[in-house]
Every structure is written in structure tokens, then in C-alpha cells.
C-alpha positions as CSV (number, residue, x, y, z in Angstrom):
1,M,12.3,21.3,64.2
2,K,13.8,20.8,60.8
3,N,11.1,17.9,60.0
4,D,8.3,20.3,61.3
5,L,9.4,23.0,59.0
6,E,9.6,20.6,55.8
7,Q,6.1,19.4,56.7
8,R,4.6,22.9,56.9
9,Y,6.5,23.8,53.7
10,I,4.8,20.7,52.0
11,N,1.4,21.6,53.5
12,M,1.6,25.2,52.0
13,I,2.3,23.9,48.6
14,Q,-0.4,21.4,48.6
15,D,-2.9,24.0,49.8
16,N,-1.7,26.7,47.2
17,V,-4.2,26.9,44.3
18,N,-1.3,28.3,42.1
19,V,0.7,25.2,42.4
20,G,-0.2,22.3,40.0
21,K,-0.8,19.0,41.8
22,T,-0.1,16.9,38.6
23,N,3.1,16.0,36.9
24,V,3.8,18.1,33.8
25,G,5.4,15.2,32.0
26,I,2.5,12.8,32.6
27,E,0.1,15.3,31.3
28,F,2.0,15.9,28.1
29,I,2.2,12.1,27.6
30,S,-1.5,11.8,28.2
31,L,-2.1,14.7,25.7
32,V,0.1,13.0,23.0
33,A,-1.6,9.7,23.5
34,G,-5.1,11.2,23.4
35,L,-4.2,13.0,20.1
36,V,-2.6,9.8,18.5
37,T,-5.7,8.0,19.6
38,L,-8.0,10.5,18.1
39,C,-6.0,10.7,14.8
40,F,-6.0,7.0,14.6
41,L,-9.8,6.6,15.0
42,I,-10.7,9.3,12.6
43,Y,-8.3,7.8,10.1
44,L,-9.8,4.2,10.4
45,C,-13.3,5.6,10.3
46,A,-12.7,7.8,7.1
47,D,-10.7,4.9,5.5
48,G,-13.5,2.5,6.0
49,I,-15.9,4.6,4.8
50,S,-13.9,5.7,1.7
51,N,-13.1,2.0,0.8
52,F,-16.8,1.0,1.0
53,L,-17.7,3.8,-1.4
54,I,-14.9,3.2,-3.7
55,D,-16.0,-0.5,-3.9
56,K,-19.7,0.6,-4.8
57,I,-19.0,3.4,-7.3
58,S,-20.1,2.6,-10.9
59,V,-17.7,1.7,-13.7
60,D,-18.3,5.1,-15.5
61,T,-17.5,7.0,-12.3
62,Q,-14.2,4.9,-11.8
63,L,-13.2,5.6,-15.6
64,K,-13.7,9.2,-15.2
65,I,-11.7,9.4,-12.0
66,E,-8.8,7.4,-13.6
67,K,-9.0,9.8,-16.8
68,T,-8.6,12.9,-14.5
69,I,-5.8,11.2,-12.6
70,S,-4.2,10.4,-15.9
71,I,-4.3,13.9,-17.1
72,T,-3.4,15.8,-14.0
73,S,-0.6,13.6,-12.8
74,S,2.9,12.9,-14.2
75,K,4.3,9.6,-14.6
76,P,8.0,9.8,-13.2
77,Y,9.3,6.7,-14.7
78,K,12.3,6.6,-17.0
79,L,11.2,4.6,-19.9
80,K,13.6,2.8,-22.4
81,N,13.1,1.6,-26.0
82,K,10.8,-1.2,-26.0
83,D,12.0,-4.7,-26.3
84,E,9.4,-5.3,-28.9
85,E,9.3,-9.1,-28.9
86,K,9.1,-9.5,-25.0
87,I,6.5,-6.5,-24.8
88,K,4.4,-8.3,-27.3
89,N,4.6,-11.5,-25.5
90,L,3.3,-9.5,-22.2
91,E,0.6,-8.1,-24.2
92,N,-0.6,-11.5,-25.4
93,I,-0.6,-12.6,-21.8
94,R,-2.5,-9.5,-20.7
95,N,-5.1,-10.1,-23.4
96,T,-5.5,-13.9,-22.2
97,I,-6.0,-12.6,-18.6
98,V,-8.6,-10.0,-19.6
99,A,-10.5,-12.4,-21.6
100,Q,-10.9,-14.4,-18.4
101,D,-12.1,-11.8,-16.3
102,K,-15.2,-9.5,-17.2
103,N,-14.1,-7.0,-14.5
104,L,-11.2,-6.0,-16.6
105,Q,-13.1,-5.7,-20.0
106,N,-14.0,-2.5,-21.3
107,K,-11.9,-0.7,-18.8
108,S,-8.4,0.6,-19.3
109,K,-6.4,-0.6,-22.3
110,F,-3.8,-1.8,-19.9
111,N,-0.9,-0.5,-21.9
112,I,2.6,-2.2,-21.0
113,Y,5.7,-0.2,-20.8
114,E,9.2,-1.1,-19.8
115,T,11.4,0.8,-17.6
116,S,15.2,1.0,-17.4
117,N,15.1,-0.2,-13.7
118,E,17.6,-3.1,-13.3
119,E,15.5,-4.8,-10.3
120,I,12.8,-7.3,-10.8
121,N,9.6,-5.4,-10.5
122,A,6.2,-4.5,-12.0
123,F,3.7,-2.2,-11.0
124,V,0.3,-0.8,-12.2
125,Y,-0.5,3.0,-12.6
126,P,-3.9,4.3,-11.5
127,D,-4.9,4.6,-15.3
128,G,-4.3,0.9,-15.8
129,S,-0.9,1.1,-17.4
130,I,1.4,-1.6,-16.5
131,Y,5.2,-1.0,-16.1
132,V,7.6,-3.8,-16.1
133,T,11.5,-3.3,-15.4
134,K,14.2,-4.2,-17.6
135,G,15.5,-6.4,-14.9
136,L,12.3,-8.6,-15.0
137,L,12.3,-8.9,-18.8
138,D,15.9,-9.8,-18.8
139,K,15.8,-12.3,-16.1
140,I,12.3,-14.0,-16.3
141,N,11.2,-15.6,-19.6
142,D,8.8,-18.3,-18.1
143,N,5.4,-17.6,-19.5
144,E,3.7,-18.9,-16.5
145,M,5.5,-16.9,-14.1
146,L,5.0,-13.7,-16.4
147,T,1.2,-14.5,-16.2
148,F,1.3,-14.5,-12.6
149,I,3.2,-11.2,-12.5
150,I,0.8,-9.5,-15.0
151,A,-2.3,-11.1,-13.4
152,H,-1.0,-9.6,-10.0
153,E,-0.8,-6.1,-11.3
154,L,-4.1,-6.4,-13.0
155,G,-5.7,-7.8,-9.5
156,H,-4.7,-4.5,-7.9
157,Y,-6.7,-2.7,-10.5
158,V,-9.7,-5.0,-10.0
159,H,-9.6,-4.4,-6.4
160,R,-9.4,-0.7,-7.1
161,D,-6.3,-0.4,-4.9
162,H,-5.1,2.5,-6.9
163,L,-8.0,4.6,-5.9
164,K,-8.0,3.5,-2.3
165,M,-4.3,4.5,-2.0
166,I,-5.2,8.1,-3.4
167,S,-8.2,8.3,-0.9
168,R,-5.9,7.6,1.9
169,Q,-3.5,10.3,0.8
170,I,-6.5,12.8,0.7
171,I,-7.7,11.6,4.2
172,V,-4.3,12.2,5.7
173,Y,-4.0,15.7,4.1
174,T,-7.4,16.5,5.5
175,I,-6.8,15.4,9.0
176,N,-3.5,17.2,9.0
177,S,-5.1,20.4,7.8
178,I,-7.9,20.3,10.5
179,I,-5.9,19.1,13.5
180,S,-2.4,20.2,13.2
181,S,-2.8,24.0,12.6
182,G,0.8,24.1,11.4
183,S,2.1,22.0,14.6
184,Q,5.1,20.2,13.4
185,T,4.6,17.8,16.2
186,T,1.1,17.0,15.3
187,D,2.2,16.6,11.4
188,T,4.8,14.3,12.6
189,T,2.4,12.3,14.6
190,I,-0.2,11.9,12.0
191,G,2.3,11.3,9.3
192,N,3.7,8.2,11.4
193,I,0.4,6.9,12.1
194,S,-0.8,7.0,8.4
195,S,2.6,5.6,7.3
196,L,2.4,2.5,9.5
197,N,-1.2,2.0,8.6
198,E,-0.6,2.4,4.9
199,L,2.2,-0.4,5.2
200,K,-0.3,-2.8,6.6
201,H,-2.9,-2.0,4.0
202,S,-0.3,-2.5,1.3
203,R,0.4,-5.9,2.7
204,N,-3.1,-6.9,2.7
205,Q,-3.5,-5.6,-0.9
206,E,-0.5,-7.6,-2.0
207,R,-1.9,-10.8,-0.5
208,N,-5.3,-10.1,-2.2
209,A,-3.5,-9.4,-5.6
210,D,-1.6,-12.7,-5.0
211,K,-4.7,-14.5,-4.4
212,Y,-6.3,-13.0,-7.6
213,A,-3.2,-13.8,-9.7
214,N,-3.0,-17.4,-8.3
215,K,-6.6,-18.1,-9.2
216,M,-6.0,-16.6,-12.6
217,V,-2.9,-18.9,-13.3
218,Y,-5.0,-21.9,-12.3
219,R,-7.7,-20.9,-14.7
220,I,-5.3,-20.4,-17.5
221,Y,-2.7,-23.3,-17.0
222,G,-4.7,-25.7,-14.7
223,N,-2.1,-25.5,-12.0
224,N,-0.2,-22.7,-10.1
225,N,3.3,-24.1,-10.8
226,G,4.4,-20.9,-12.4
227,A,3.4,-18.8,-9.3
228,I,5.3,-21.1,-7.1
229,R,8.4,-21.0,-9.3
230,F,8.3,-17.2,-9.4
231,F,8.4,-17.1,-5.5
232,Q,11.0,-19.8,-5.2
233,Y,13.2,-17.6,-7.7
234,L,12.6,-14.5,-5.5
235,E,13.6,-16.3,-2.3
236,K,17.0,-17.2,-3.9
237,E,17.5,-13.7,-5.1
238,E,16.6,-11.7,-2.1
239,K,18.7,-11.2,0.9
240,A,16.4,-9.3,3.6
241,P,15.5,-11.1,6.7
242,E,11.8,-12.0,7.0
243,F,11.0,-9.7,9.9
244,I,11.9,-6.6,7.4
245,Q,8.2,-7.2,6.0
246,Y,6.7,-5.3,8.9
247,F,8.5,-2.3,7.5
248,S,7.7,-3.0,3.9
249,T,4.7,-2.4,1.5
250,H,5.0,-6.4,0.8
251,P,4.6,-9.5,3.0
252,S,7.8,-11.5,3.0
253,T,8.4,-13.8,0.0
254,K,8.4,-16.9,2.2
255,Q,4.9,-15.9,3.5
256,R,3.7,-15.2,-0.1
257,L,4.9,-18.5,-1.3
258,K,3.2,-20.3,1.7
259,L,0.0,-18.5,0.9
260,I,-0.3,-19.7,-2.7
261,Q,0.9,-23.4,-2.0
262,N,-2.0,-23.6,0.4
263,K,-4.6,-22.4,-2.2
């Protein structure tokens, strides 16, 4: 009797049109997975088109965009009094590199500034300004190593990485505005997708900038010993395990060293 009642109850539920026959949890997971896939595909398509257009824009358009960026954005880097002799040396290195590549000529002045940061680092700003840290100037005096570093930053400029980065930020903001409608879950999903994809893009851009700098060092010195010494020096200084690269904007130093040794 008990089994008959249970079966009748089950049959009533199954026949009731007001009772859902699917699992709510599975539906939610499917919805989220679909949203993630949609966002990812939109992002990839928009990013691919954007990169293509950025590579094709004229020099005049590039310079106008850079001028606008320079005027409308601040540079939140704490500068220190110049070490005139070392900055002058970097400017001479910069001039040598620019003379070797017509893609750098008649563009930015590529002014070089020193920041107060004690880490060994350098970066290029969208208007072509190059920032080097106090730590770099204090610890690296090898001109071949410095040539690789400055050429790496100029490589980012040649590849228009600064414009592509800004483009990705605009794409993410636009997708957020269209899809999320203020939903915190959607905002977080889109943000996570763009962050992971940006890390991958950044690592690819770093590899390309390394290749550019390596070729430039070869062209100027006839070898890439300075580039190799630079990464060997970084290997001794850094403590992070190699897998951390997947959560970083840069490939591991070991991989970067291997890349230029094979060129």
C-alpha cells in the first residue's frame, strides 16, 4: 500500500504542469556558462577587430590619439630629481635605437624620467614617455643591458601595445554596460574574463617586445650578450616560482631567457 501511494504521488507531480521538471541548480549553471561563453566570444571578436584597426591606423591618427591621451590623463608616478649623468646615458641609448628603426622616427620624443621606486623596472606611457625606476639606475650600469631594457619599452610603442590596452578597457566597459544592467554577478563575470584574457595578452606583448629588443641589441652590438646577462641577473634576484607567470602580466624570467637564447 505504501509503495502504491508513493508511486501515485510521483505520477501526480510528473503530470502537474505547475511543477518544474528540471533542476534549478543545473539551469543556473547553464545560464552562467552561457553568459560566460557569450561575453568571451564578444570580447574576442571585438578585441580582434580593434587590434586589426589599430595596426592599420595612420601615423597622424596615432599621434592625435596619443596627444589626446596625454592631455586627458594624469601620470600617477612619483618622480625624483634626475640623476643627470645616468639619464643622459639612457637618452644616448634611446637615440641610438631610434636611429635604427624608422617606425620610431618622427613620433614621440620618448622623454625619459626617473621614478622613486626601488624595484628594477621600466615602462612606457601611452605618449611614448619612458619611466625607469631608481632601483634600475642604481643596480644596472651595463650599457648593453640598458639598451635591451630601453629597446623593450620602445618595442611596446612600435607594436602600439599602449593603444591596444586602452582599446580593451573600452571594450570591457562597453560589454559591461550593455549586458550587465547593473548586475553585480555579471559585472564580476565579465571582469574576471577580461582580467584573465588581459594577462594572456600582456604576456604575448612582453614576448614580442623581448624579440624586438633582442633584434635591436643584435643590430647595435652584433650579439645579444647584454640581453642574456639582464635575464640572468633577474633570475638571481627574483624569488617567485615559475608557475606564478600564469597570474602575471609577464612570462617567467626563465622562459624569457630561453626565448632570446634561441633567437
